[in-house]
N, C-alpha and C positions, 0 to 999 in steps of 0.2 A: 503494500499499501505505499503510495506516495501523498506526504503532508505537504499541504497548500502551506508556506508560510506567509503570515499576515504580512503587512510592511505599513508602519508607520512613518508620517513623512514628516520633519520637523525643520524648521527655517534652519536656513543657514548660517544665519547671523543674526543670534536672540539679541546685539547688541543695538541693531538698527531698531528693534520696536520698545527700546528700556528708555523711557523718559524721567525715570527717577530710579532709585536705589529698590526701595520698597518693590513697582514692578517689576524691576532685574531680577528682583528676590523670588517672587513668584513665577516667573516664565521659566529660570532656569529650575524651579521646584517641578513643574507640571514636565518638564522634560527630563528631568531624572526618572520620576514619579512613572510616567509613562513607560522609558524602556526599562526601569526594572520591575515593573507590574508586566510588562510583555515577557520577560524571560523567562517567568511561573508558566504563564499561558502556553509558550513554545516547548518548555520540558512537560506539561502534563501531555501537550500533543506527543510529541517523542514519547511518553511512557505509554502513551495509549496505544502507538504504532508498533511498540518491543510485544505489547501485551497479545495484540492481534496475530504476531509471526510467531507466537509460543504454539507449539503441537504438539509437546504434553510436559508433563510433570507432575508433580504434587504442588498442592493448594499454599503451601510454604514457599516452595522454590518459585513458583510463579510468581507469591509477593513479593520474594525478594530481588527477583530479577526485576523487576515492574520500578520496583525503588531502587535498584540501584541507576538503571536508566535514566531513572527523575532526577536523582543527586547527582550525576555525572555530567546532564545537561543543564542542570543549576551552575556546577561550579565552571562548566567552560563559558557561560555566559556571563557570569559575573564578572570574570577576568578580561571578558571584551573590551577593547580599547575605549570605544565609543561611549560605553555603559561608564565605563571611568571616568572617561573626561566630564560626562553630563554630572556626576558627582561629586568632583573637585569641584567645578565651575558653579555646582549648588552653594557647598561648604563656601568656598570663596565668597559668594553674593552674602549669604548669613553672614560672615563675618565682616564684612562691608558696612552690614545694617545694624551688627549688633555695636559698632563703634562709631555710627553715627545714632544711634539711637540713646545712648547713654546708661545701657545697662550693663557696661564692663564692670563700672563700678557698685553696682549692684552685684554682680557674680563676685568681686572683691569682698564684698560683706559678706554674702555668704557660704563662700567657702571659709571663712573665719569663723562662721558660725560651725560649719560642719566640723572642722576641726575641735572645737569646743566640746561640743555633742559627743563627736569619739572618744574626748578623755574620761567622760562620764561611763560610755560604754564598755571601752575597752577591758575593763577589771569583767565585766560580765563575760564576754568572748574569749577570754585569757583562761577561765577557770572552768566552764562550762563544757563538761565532757573531757577535759583538756589533761594531759600528763603534768602533773602538780611541778612547778619552777619556778625558782627565784630571780625575780627581774632585777637587774641588774643597771642602776640608768648608768646614760653614760652622755659625754659632752656635744651637743648636738640635738637633732631632732630623728633620733631613735631613740632604743634600750636594750639588752640583752637576755636572753632567757637563759636560765642553767636548771638544764634538769637533770635534779639529783636523787640518785639512786641510794636506795637502802642498802643495796649491795655494793662492796665496792668494786673501782672498775677495772676489768682485765686487761683495757688496751692501756697502754701510757698515753699515746698521744690525743690531745683533745680534739673534738669534731667540733666546727664551727658551718653550722646551715646558713646559706647567705640567701636570703629570699629574694623575690622579685619585687617591682612597686607596684606591680599594677593590681594582685591581689593582694590578698592581706596571709598573715603568716600561717594562718593555723590549716591549711592542706595539708599538712604533713602530720598535722594533729587531729584531725577531725573528729574522731571517736577513738575510746580505748581498743577497737575491734579491730580498725583499719589503721593506726597512728602509725606512721614510718617512726616516728621519734620514739614511740615505745617498745616498739621492733627492734630500734640501734641501740638503747638502753637497756635492754634484756639480754641485749647481744654481748654485753660488757664494756659498752661505748661511754665516755664522760660528753654528755652532749650540748650544747650552746648554741643560740641561734639569734639571729636579729631580727628587730621587729621595728622596721621601719612606719614613724608614726604617720599619723593622717595629715598631708601638710595645709597648711593657710596662705594665704593671698601673700602674707611676707615672705616664703620659702621659695618664691621663685626663681631666686635668682643661684639658688645651689645648683651644681653642676655636676654631671657623672663624675670629674676628678673627688668632688665631694665626697661620693658614694664610695666608690668605687677602690678609693686609695686613700683618703683622710679617715672615712668613717670606720674602714676596713682596716686599718691600720690601728685605730684606736681600738678596735673590736679585740685587735690579733693581741697589742699589746696587755690590754686588759685579762684576758686569757690566759696570757704567759704568767702573767704575775699572782694570777688565782689559784693554777696550778703546779706553776715550778720550771715546766716544760718549754722547750728552747723554740717549738715548733708545731704548728697547729695544721690539720687537715682542715680542708675546705670540701663544701658542698652545696655546689650552686644551683637552685631551683629555676629555670626559663631563664628573664634576664638576669636574675641572681649569678648564671653559670656565668656572663659576661662578667660582671663585676669580680668572681672569683678570678677567671684569666686576667684581668687587667692587674688585678692585684698580685696574682702569679709572676706574672711577667714583667711586675718591676721591682717586686718585693722575693726573690725568689728564696730568701735566705731563711724567712720565715714560714716556710711553706712545705710539710710532710708530704702531702700527697693532694688532691685535685678529684673531686668527684664532681660530673656535671649529669643534670638531668633536664633532658627535652631543652637544650641550649641552641638558640637560633644563631649561628656562626657563618653559615655559607646560604644568604638568603637567593642567589642565584641558580641554585641548581636544581629550585623546584619552587615555584612561589603558589603559597597557599592564596584563597580570597584575601585572607587579612595584611599576607605580606603585602600583595601586590596593591591592593587598597592604598598600605601605608606608604609605599613606596612612592605613590601617585601625590599623596597628601601634601598641601602645601602647610608645612609644619611653622616656618617661619611665622607668616599669616595670623594662623592658631594661635601660636606661645605671644607672640606680639600684639594680637588682641583682646584675650580670654588668660594669658598668664597659665598657671596650673591647667591640664589637661582632666577636664572634671571627669569622674567616674559613671556618670552616666549616659556621655556620649562612646566609652569605652564600652558600654553593656551595649548599648545601642548596635554599636557596628558588629558586635557578637552574634546577635539576633539578626540583623539583616543577612549574615552571610548564607542565612537557611530558615528564616522563619517561619516555614513550613514544620523543620523538624522541630523549633523551640514549640510551637503549639503540639504538635502529636507526641512528642515524646510522653507526656502524662496519659494520655490514653492509652498509649502501647504499652508503656509499663505496669498500669494498674490493671492491664488485659487477663493479667496473669495472678492469680492468689501469691500474696505477697506477708510474709510476719513482720512482726512490728520491728524486729532490727533492719530488716531494708527498708524498710518503711520510713525509719528514721533515718538511714543512711541517704536512704534519696532526696527528703527534704533539707538534711543538712548540707550536702552538695550541692543542693539551689540556692541556698541561700548562702556559701561560700562563694557559687559564681557570681551571681549580682551582687555580693559587698565588697566593691570595686573603689578605690581611694582615688582621688586627684593625685595624678601623675606632676611630679616637679618639672615645670614649663620646659626650662633647660635641658633636660634629662633626658625628656622625651625628645626634643630639638635636634641634640646630638645623636642619640640609638639612632632615629628615623632618617637624618642624613648621612650619617657615618657608616651602618648597619644595613637599614633598609634598601636606601639610595643608591650609596656608593660600592657598598659589598669591601669597606676599607680594613677590617677586621681580620678577615682571612689572607689580606693583602698585605698584609703585615705594613698600612699605613696610617693607621687609626692614630689620632691624636687625641690625648686625654691629659689636659692641662700643660703641661711643659713637653710630657713625653708620648712618643711613636712606639705604639706596642706591636714587639715583634715576639709573637707567639713561639717561633725558636727557642726566645729566653726560658722557656718553660721546661725544663728536663725533670722533672719528679714525677713520680709517677701517676697516672691520668686513667681514670674511666666513664667512659662514655655511655649514658645510656638512654637509648632512644625507645618511642614506643612506634611500633610499626606501621600502626591505624592512626596515628597521629595528624589531625588535621590544623592545628595550629603551627604546629613547630614537624612539618615533614623529618623524617629519618634523614634524606639527602641533607636538609639545612644543617644537622648538629653532625654527622658522621664525619664532614670534611675536617676535621677539627683535627683527627687523628693522624691525618699526613701533614699537617700545620704544625704540629707542636716538636720542639727539639725533643722531647721525651721518647727513651727507647721502652721502658717500662709502661705501655699502654694498651688498655682493652676497650674492647666495644660490648655491649650488651644490648642486643634487638631484640624487646619483650612483647610479644602478641598481643597490643592493647593501645589505647590512645591516652594524652595528655594527660587528663585526670585518674584515669586507670592504672597509670603508673605508680598512683598513691595510693589510691584506695580499693583498688581491685583484690578478693583473695586469693587469686591465682597469684597477684605478684607478693602476696606478705608471705603467701607459702613459698615460694622457689626465687624470688627476684630477690627481694629485700635480705635472707640470709645468705645467699650469692654474692650480694654487697658487702655486707659484713663480713663473709669470709676471707673477700680481696683487702677490704681495709687491715682488717686483724693481721693479717701477713706483711703488713709494710707499716704497722702501727708499734712496733717493738722499738 
């Protein structure tokens, strides 16, 4: 069956129709919304064509085949250059309108309010279903958690988990039965973690060097002071892996080992929808206009990459009987996914420009502060963990680091799950994290 592709004709030059920024904003919204909605119409037609061409198979197999066809069509279409161009034009027109409307100052006040409210909520987040920890106050916009165990640590080298700035730290300590922190603690590791505080508007000038060099240096020195050991193992989660690589490349004498968890290092290998959109986004305009990047904007971006999946995951999940632990875990994950904090504007600008647009880290050309980051300077043992079905940081974006670093002792683990599944799936806790612990234990003497 041949599917007739509907065509939507857009004005070639929307600027000619724009008489003021408000009209320009709505014209570009219509352009983007029309193209975006057509993506799903087109994907539905392709999925229907796939269904008509299936000759045999079980109901489950047919369902999976049609769903795969739909998802592939969505992904391919959302990476279309014309759609992305219409999206970036719309965002630019929105930023222009925000700048002219005076709402920028309102955003400043709102971000400050969010920061204060989160200071009140943080103790609840840090204690509800979490592994008990001691909070170590640090100079700057962060603090450390020290997960003290009643059992003496078996392994000498302390472990510092470095989190991303996008989501909150508790994804590795979501619930007791699926806590990576608890898993590593039970294996005898002395675990510390960073907790980047919710940013306020006055934090907008903090830089990548502030986090990856100054803050990590302060954290490492504090851990050395507490434990009495001269080196620390670093565990970088997602963007936290970028911080860990930068710190290790510039301070190799302080690092014993590095573990990378779904870290985007080489985004040119295989761009996901999120990476492609980020690479085209006008980060300068975004940061210059609104300062820190709000969490709701990040959440909206994640939803837009496949809103159908975001809606249908609830009925799909509850189409089968679930016990109380499964339901609790499902809603805990949902809560974490949308508990996004604002990202420091300058850090966001630097990472988008140097990693997502120019891919400078893997080329050893990334500049952080006054340092040019050379991954060949990393000669300590490195373990790279990737999820084979990760659609946020695809395996190819992370695996390239194995060839770029100077280490001779390096290992890649490809585990059959997605970005979050690496943290919370029961299979990961039964197989992956014991293997990670074993690798660390052999190098923590």
